[in-house]
Structure formats: C-alpha cells, structure tokens
N, CA, C and O of each residue as an XYZ file, in Angstrom:
472
protein
N      89.350     82.841    106.183
C      90.405     83.760    106.808
C      90.249     85.216    106.844
O      90.716     85.844    107.795
N      89.587     85.850    105.818
C      89.290     87.242    105.845
C      88.315     87.510    106.828
O      88.457     88.470    107.586
N      87.198     86.650    106.902
C      86.295     86.797    107.951
C      86.739     86.736    109.470
O      86.262     87.387    110.400
N      87.777     85.788    109.510
C      88.343     85.736    110.918
C      88.999     86.959    111.198
O      88.764     87.546    112.254
N      89.921     87.472    110.235
C      90.584     88.724    110.458
C      89.571     89.903    110.756
O      89.881     90.755    111.589
N      88.352     89.959    110.076
C      87.366     90.894    110.313
C      86.827     90.702    111.825
O      86.745     91.673    112.578
N      86.506     89.546    112.183
C      86.137     89.255    113.360
C      87.089     89.625    114.550
O      86.681     89.983    115.656
N      88.289     89.509    114.224
C      89.359     89.858    115.258
C      89.499     91.570    115.509
O      90.074     92.159    116.424
N      88.807     92.075    114.430
C      88.986     93.705    114.433
C      87.534     94.177    114.806
O      87.259     95.374    114.720
N      86.714     93.372    115.169
C      85.183     93.856    115.451
C      84.304     94.069    114.286
O      83.233     94.655    114.449
N      84.706     93.593    112.987
C      84.030     93.743    111.914
C      82.952     92.805    111.820
O      83.174     91.723    112.364
N      81.848     92.951    111.269
C      80.904     91.734    110.943
C      81.577     91.005    109.703
O      82.393     91.502    108.927
N      81.105     89.838    109.686
C      81.632     88.906    108.527
C      80.908     89.151    107.326
O      79.700     89.386    107.352
N      81.740     89.100    106.010
C      80.952     89.276    104.939
C      80.293     88.098    104.592
O      80.663     86.967    104.906
N      79.155     88.432    103.835
C      78.121     87.251    103.438
C      78.321     87.112    102.014
O      78.432     88.156    101.371
N      78.390     85.948    101.375
C      78.378     85.524    100.215
C      77.031     86.075     99.468
O      75.908     85.832     99.910
N      77.287     86.909     98.190
C      76.137     87.413     97.498
C      76.273     86.637     96.228
O      77.377     86.595     95.684
N      75.228     86.009     95.699
C      75.148     85.487     94.356
C      75.467     86.234     93.245
O      76.064     85.773     92.272
N      74.997     87.659     93.383
C      75.176     88.576     92.361
C      76.708     88.990     92.246
O      77.303     89.085     91.172
N      77.239     89.212     93.443
C      78.744     89.475     93.463
C      79.541     88.383     93.066
O      80.571     88.572     92.419
N      79.150     87.225     93.404
C      79.687     85.829     92.984
C      79.754     85.886     91.612
O      80.837     85.725     91.050
N      78.559     86.131     90.884
C      78.529     86.183     89.401
C      79.404     87.164     88.829
O      80.156     86.765     87.940
N      79.457     88.520     89.208
C      80.330     89.443     88.573
C      81.836     89.135     88.831
O      82.625     89.398     87.923
N      82.308     88.589     90.013
C      83.600     88.019     90.173
C      84.042     87.010     89.262
O      85.106     87.038     88.645
N      83.086     86.032     89.205
C      83.275     84.865     88.259
C      83.556     85.220     86.912
O      84.562     84.873     86.293
N      82.511     86.013     86.427
C      82.652     86.546     84.953
C      83.918     87.223     84.689
O      84.524     86.965     83.649
N      84.424     88.154     85.620
C      85.719     88.920     85.368
C      86.826     87.793     85.377
O      87.589     87.754     84.412
N      86.940     87.059     86.192
C      88.028     85.902     86.436
C      87.958     85.224     85.095
O      88.949     85.137     84.369
N      86.725     84.725     84.760
C      86.711     83.911     83.237
C      87.061     84.615     82.184
O      87.580     84.052     81.221
N      86.816     86.059     82.199
C      87.168     86.916     81.065
C      88.709     87.242     80.821
O      89.235     87.324     79.711
N      89.422     87.435     82.211
C      90.832     88.005     82.150
C      91.631     86.868     81.501
O      92.429     87.070     80.585
N      91.368     85.632     82.039
C      92.597     84.489     81.512
C      92.624     84.247     80.175
O      93.720     84.182     79.618
N      91.498     84.085     79.483
C      91.401     83.679     78.124
C      91.877     85.023     77.255
O      92.570     84.933     76.242
N      91.418     86.223     77.784
C      91.928     87.520     76.974
C      93.303     87.947     77.443
O      93.867     88.878     76.867
N      93.864     87.323     78.446
C      95.283     87.631     78.763
C      95.372     89.039     79.324
O      96.385     89.705     79.107
N      94.319     89.547     80.067
C      94.771     91.165     80.589
C      94.648     90.893     81.893
O      94.218     89.791     82.234
N      94.946     91.692     82.675
C      94.877     91.601     84.171
C      94.650     93.087     84.873
O      95.504     93.973     84.858
N      93.551     93.178     85.393
C      93.254     94.484     86.230
C      91.707     94.482     86.284
O      90.921     93.646     85.837
N      91.461     95.711     86.991
C      89.964     95.855     87.300
C      89.154     96.421     85.993
O      87.923     96.405     86.003
N      89.734     96.820     85.097
C      89.014     97.324     83.974
C      89.334     96.411     82.773
O      90.506     96.113     82.541
N      88.355     95.973     82.025
C      88.637     94.843     80.935
C      89.205     95.901     79.697
O      89.277     97.128     79.758
N      89.543     95.092     78.673
C      89.892     96.013     77.395
C      88.777     96.706     76.875
O      89.105     97.552     76.044
N      87.541     96.621     77.099
C      86.465     97.361     76.609
C      86.221     98.458     77.308
O      85.435     99.295     76.865
N      86.786     98.609     78.378
C      86.552     99.788     79.289
C      85.530     99.542     80.552
O      85.118    100.454     81.269
N      85.217     98.260     80.692
C      84.093     97.842     81.732
C      84.851     97.330     83.101
O      85.612     96.377     83.263
N      84.328     98.381     84.084
C      84.850     98.115     85.433
C      84.010     97.401     86.298
O      82.896     97.078     85.888
N      84.389     97.085     87.497
C      83.669     96.284     88.437
C      82.341     97.002     88.813
O      81.411     96.274     89.161
N      82.187     98.064     88.788
C      80.918     98.637     89.255
C      79.698     98.164     87.938
O      78.594     97.660     88.143
N      80.209     98.453     86.820
C      79.350     98.078     85.830
C      78.970     96.514     85.678
O      77.899     96.084     85.251
N      80.083     95.750     86.121
C      79.750     94.206     85.990
C      78.949     93.888     87.220
O      78.330     92.824     87.227
N      78.886     94.719     88.305
C      77.957     94.486     89.340
C      76.694     94.857     89.039
O      75.736     94.166     89.387
N      76.544     96.116     88.284
C      75.210     96.607     87.948
C      74.579     95.466     86.914
O      73.365     95.259     86.912
N      75.345     94.849     86.166
C      74.737     93.944     85.102
C      74.420     92.679     85.732
O      73.833     91.855     85.030
N      74.713     92.363     86.977
C      74.114     91.223     87.689
C      73.000     91.765     88.541
O      72.292     90.915     89.080
N      72.714     93.050     88.760
C      71.629     93.265     89.698
C      71.965     93.689     91.117
O      71.089     94.001     91.924
N      73.421     93.690     91.429
C      73.749     94.031     92.749
C      73.465     95.607     92.824
O      73.791     96.417     91.956
N      72.862     95.864     93.908
C      72.526     97.263     94.241
C      73.416     97.868     95.032
O      73.094     98.129     96.191
N      74.734     98.208     94.525
C      75.882     98.697     95.444
C      75.681    100.218     95.630
O      75.159    100.999     94.835
N      76.153    100.447     96.725
C      76.625    101.967     97.167
C      78.013    102.150     97.333
O      78.490    103.282     97.256
N      78.787    101.055     97.575
C      80.227    100.990     97.382
C      80.653     99.575     96.946
O      80.063     98.559     97.312
N      81.526     99.591     96.285
C      82.247     98.339     95.804
C      83.594     98.697     95.318
O      83.948     99.731     94.753
N      84.303     97.618     95.651
C      85.824     97.460     95.296
C      86.106     96.045     94.583
O      85.233     95.178     94.548
N      87.249     95.885     94.076
C      87.738     94.702     93.510
C      89.232     94.367     93.519
O      90.041     95.236     93.193
N      89.594     93.257     93.846
C      90.789     92.880     93.947
C      91.083     91.626     92.964
O      90.248     90.729     92.847
N      92.150     91.615     92.357
C      92.603     90.562     91.461
C      93.960     90.099     91.721
O      94.846     90.866     92.102
N      94.124     88.918     91.529
C      95.351     88.125     91.573
C      95.452     87.005     90.680
O      94.405     86.476     90.307
N      96.712     86.505     90.227
C      96.848     85.302     89.579
C      97.964     84.506     89.934
O      99.047     85.007     90.240
N      97.727     83.170     89.903
C      98.812     82.163     89.999
C      98.869     81.706     91.451
O      99.700     80.814     91.628
N      98.171     82.106     92.576
C      98.151     81.403     93.648
C      97.181     80.303     93.709
O      96.003     80.484     93.398
N      97.681     79.060     94.135
C      97.033     77.895     94.077
C      95.775     77.773     94.900
O      94.791     77.202     94.429
N      95.771     78.333     96.213
C      94.663     78.196     97.005
C      94.169     79.532     97.693
O      94.945     80.487     97.731
N      93.090     79.616     98.158
C      92.445     80.615     98.663
C      93.111     81.192    100.033
O      93.051     82.385    100.331
N      93.701     80.284    100.766
C      94.532     80.908    101.773
C      95.707     81.680    101.368
O      96.019     82.710    101.966
N      96.364     81.225    100.384
C      97.572     82.207     99.769
C      97.024     83.243     99.220
O      97.690     84.255     99.436
N      96.033     83.435     98.561
C      95.253     84.558     97.927
C      95.135     85.553     99.174
O      95.595     86.694     99.178
N      94.499     84.992    100.154
C      93.962     86.058    101.212
C      95.268     86.532    102.048
O      95.417     87.691    102.437
N      96.151     85.532    102.263
C      97.522     86.048    102.905
C      98.126     87.278    102.099
O      98.513     88.294    102.675
N      98.171     87.124    100.854
C      98.700     88.056    100.031
C      98.172     89.448    100.103
O      98.862     90.460    100.218
N      96.787     89.387    100.018
C      95.960     90.672     99.979
C      95.994     91.174    101.341
O      96.161     92.385    101.486
N      95.855     90.386    102.426
C      95.911     90.962    103.748
C      97.237     91.530    104.188
O      97.360     92.317    105.127
N      98.356     91.005    103.334
C      99.757     91.509    103.896
C      99.827     92.864    103.189
O     100.602     93.699    103.656
N      99.141     93.149    102.178
C      99.309     94.603    101.453
C      98.540     95.395    102.189
O      97.335     95.215    102.362
N      99.368     96.539    102.773
C      98.598     97.445    103.593
C      97.177     98.196    103.031
O      96.160     98.406    103.692
N      97.424     98.531    101.619
C      96.361     99.208    100.904
C      94.993     98.211    100.823
O      93.860     98.558    101.156
N      95.369     96.948    100.322
C      94.155     96.071    100.008
C      93.642     95.752    101.263
O      92.421     95.778    101.414
N      94.603     95.366    102.472
C      94.052     95.093    103.678
C      93.100     96.018    104.268
O      92.101     95.551    104.814
N      93.317     97.469    104.217
C      92.445     98.276    104.748
C      90.956     98.309    103.981
O      89.874     98.517    104.531
N      91.166     98.076    102.724
C      89.845     98.057    102.073
C      89.134     96.799    102.364
O      87.912     96.872    102.486
N      89.757     95.572    102.503
C      89.077     94.279    102.957
C      88.531     94.293    104.148
O      87.592     93.563    104.468
N      89.095     95.147    104.909
C      88.899     95.039    106.452
C      87.860     96.177    106.707
O      87.462     96.348    107.860
N      87.428     96.920    105.748
C      86.612     98.119    106.025
C      85.291     97.528    106.579
O      84.661     96.605    106.063
N      84.959     98.221    107.740
C      83.747     97.859    108.560
C      82.368     97.832    107.614
O      81.403     97.083    107.764
N      82.542     98.806    106.654
C      81.282     98.953    105.867
C      80.560     98.010    104.942
O      79.351     97.895    104.738
N      81.795     97.232    104.326
C      81.547     96.177    103.399
C      80.669     95.158    104.184
O      80.901     94.927    105.371
N      79.709     94.584    103.538
C      78.648     93.633    104.148
C      78.600     92.327    103.279
O      78.292     91.250    103.790
N      78.915     92.455    101.941
C      78.766     91.342    101.104
C      80.027     91.106    100.297
O      80.909     91.964    100.281
N      80.164     89.708     99.472
C      81.150     89.377     98.875
C      81.073     88.491     97.741
O      80.160     87.676     97.872
N      81.660     88.391     96.782
C      81.825     87.522     95.776
C      83.012     86.989     95.414
O      83.882     87.860     95.407
N      83.471     85.747     95.061
C      84.785     85.431     94.729
C      84.718     84.607     93.529
O      83.862     83.725     93.455
N      85.660     84.844     92.449
C      85.622     84.287     91.053
C      86.976     83.654     91.067
O      87.937     84.275     91.520
N      87.097     82.379     90.564
C      88.176     81.665     90.430
C      88.177     80.923     88.833
O      87.347     80.095     88.459
N      89.195     81.392     88.115
C      89.542     80.655     86.852
C      90.662     79.920     86.863
O      91.759     80.477     86.817
N      90.529     78.456     86.930
C      91.813     77.400     86.903
C      92.342     77.474     85.627
O      91.604     77.329     84.653
N      93.724     77.717     85.489
C      94.555     77.449     84.375
C      95.730     76.941     84.584
O      96.178     77.018     85.728
N      96.416     76.381     83.676
C      97.901     76.105     83.838
C      98.654     77.084     84.476
O      98.484     78.207     84.003
N      99.517     76.996     85.503
C     100.293     78.261     86.127
C      99.485     78.844     87.047
O      99.737     80.002     87.379
N      98.455     78.205     87.581
C      97.753     78.788     88.531
C      96.458     79.564     88.215
O      96.380     80.238     87.188
N      95.500     79.477     89.042
C      94.204     80.227     88.706
C      94.281     81.705     88.822
O      95.170     82.279     89.451
N      93.181     82.381     88.101
C      93.055     83.744     88.209
C      91.954     83.895     89.072
O      90.979     83.146     89.003
N      92.084     85.152     90.173
C      91.101     85.162     91.047
C      90.611     86.606     91.042
O      91.373     87.548     90.825
N      89.345     86.738     91.284
C      88.670     88.109     91.433
C      87.823     88.141     92.936
O      87.126     87.171     93.233
N      87.913     89.111     93.694
C      87.331     89.183     94.848
C      86.456     90.569     94.785
O      87.018     91.643     94.569
N      85.143     90.477     94.975
C      84.275     91.724     94.754
C      83.552     92.042     96.193
O      82.442     91.550     96.396
N      84.105     92.771     97.082
C      83.366     93.031     98.008
C      82.310     94.237     97.892
O      82.635     95.067     97.043
N      81.270     94.466     98.485
C      80.269     95.493     98.223
C      79.307     95.718     99.351
O      78.982     94.897    100.209
N      78.874     97.042     99.208
C      77.622     97.483    100.206
C      76.577     97.690     99.243
O      76.722     98.380     98.234
N      75.253     96.935     99.642
C      74.257     97.158     99.005
C      73.460     98.491     99.561
O      73.759     99.042    100.621
N      72.493     98.886     98.762
C      71.643     99.764     99.136
C      70.711     99.435    100.138
O      69.885    100.268    100.511
C-alpha cells in the first residue's frame, strides 16, 4: 500500500532492508512486554541508536509506531491518513524500510523504520 502511494506520486518504492527490519522488530518486541509506547524506550534509546546497533549506515531515519491494528493495510491506512506521518512516509529521499510486528492479545504492536543509507 505504501509503495503504491509512493508510485502514484512518482517516488521510488522502498526496499526492505534486513538491518532496518531487525531494528524495527527489536523495538516492537521491546515495547509490548515493557508496556511503553513511543520512539524512545525507557532507557533513553531512540531509533537512530537502534539502527546503529544493527549496522544500518543511515543519513536520515524516521520511525512510526502504532498498536492494536490487526493487519498491515489498516496500519498503513492510518499512517497515510495522518498528514504529518504521510509527508514523512512519502518523502522521496527515503529508499529503505523495515517493519516490526509483535503480536499480542488486543492487537499487534507495529514499528516502521524508513531510512536513507549513506
């Protein structure tokens, strides 16, 4: 869905990057059991550090989190309906992406990490 919207705007599709995938999954897996929600964990670690730890050589990176939506289409609809999130996710500069999903009762916890590598 996101890449279809990017294509409609003349943007290149985002490519899945294993390092961003790892950073996003680690964050989704951390948020749910520790019961916090946000880009920065209770220890003060943010998305850039998580990406550094996986070896992703970012020059720009963002992160989006959501919880409770049952499927990827619903998640993307919500993110692309929000003007602020939409403008970041459809930024032509971003080339790579990783998505993390942590399933729990009440709906999964999702993390989306788009980035631009050096």
